[in-house]
C-alpha positions as CSV (number, residue, x, y, z in Angstrom):
1,X,8.2,6.1,2.3
2,X,10.8,5.8,-0.5
3,X,13.5,6.9,2.0
4,X,12.5,4.2,4.5
5,X,12.6,1.5,1.8
6,X,16.0,2.7,0.6
7,X,17.4,2.8,4.1
8,X,16.0,-0.7,4.7
9,X,17.6,-2.0,1.5
10,X,21.0,-0.5,2.4
11,X,20.8,-2.1,5.8
12,X,20.0,-5.4,4.3
13,X,22.9,-5.2,1.8
14,X,25.3,-4.3,4.7
15,X,24.1,-7.3,6.7
16,X,24.5,-9.6,3.7
17,X,28.0,-8.3,3.1
18,X,29.0,-8.9,6.7
19,X,27.5,-12.4,6.7
20,X,29.3,-13.3,3.4
21,X,32.6,-12.0,4.9
22,X,32.2,-14.1,8.0
23,X,31.5,-17.2,5.9
24,X,34.5,-16.5,3.7
25,X,36.7,-16.2,6.8
26,X,35.4,-19.3,8.3
27,X,35.9,-21.3,5.0
28,X,39.4,-20.0,4.7
29,X,40.2,-21.1,8.2
30,X,38.6,-24.5,7.7
31,X,40.7,-25.0,4.5
32,X,43.9,-24.7,6.5
33,X,45.1,-28.0,7.9
34,X,46.3,-28.4,11.4
35,X,44.7,-25.3,12.9
36,X,44.6,-25.6,16.7
37,X,41.0,-25.8,18.1
38,X,41.7,-23.0,20.6
39,X,43.1,-20.8,17.9
40,X,40.0,-21.5,15.7
41,X,37.6,-20.5,18.5
42,X,39.6,-17.4,19.3
43,X,39.6,-16.4,15.6
44,X,35.8,-16.8,15.4
45,X,35.6,-14.3,18.3
46,X,37.9,-11.9,16.4
47,X,35.8,-12.2,13.2
48,X,32.9,-10.4,14.9
49,X,35.0,-7.3,14.1
50,X,35.0,-6.2,10.5
51,X,38.6,-5.0,10.5
52,X,39.9,-8.4,11.7
53,X,37.9,-10.1,8.9
54,X,39.3,-7.8,6.3
55,X,42.9,-8.3,7.4
56,X,42.6,-12.1,7.6
57,X,41.2,-12.3,4.1
58,X,44.0,-10.2,2.7
59,X,46.8,-12.3,4.4
60,X,48.6,-15.0,2.5
61,X,48.2,-18.5,3.9
62,X,51.5,-18.5,5.8
63,X,50.7,-15.2,7.5
64,X,47.2,-16.5,8.4
65,X,48.8,-19.4,10.1
66,X,51.2,-17.0,12.0
67,X,48.2,-14.9,13.0
68,X,46.2,-17.9,14.2
69,X,49.1,-19.2,16.2
70,X,49.6,-15.7,17.8
71,X,46.1,-16.0,19.3
72,X,47.3,-18.8,21.5
73,X,49.7,-16.6,23.4
């Protein structure tokens, strides 16, 4: 029983971390002025992947803009 509760708690923590990372990415994008609507939607699709979320959050603002604009090509 203890193992099941521990596994459930780990799963819940992982889901919470993913949700917080998604919110962080979204708020970072929304803070950027002039982001193209199409790029915004494409970025949301990319952020379903943990690696893309991590990379985006580690980028500086100018590189985030470059990356968002690259989604339009």
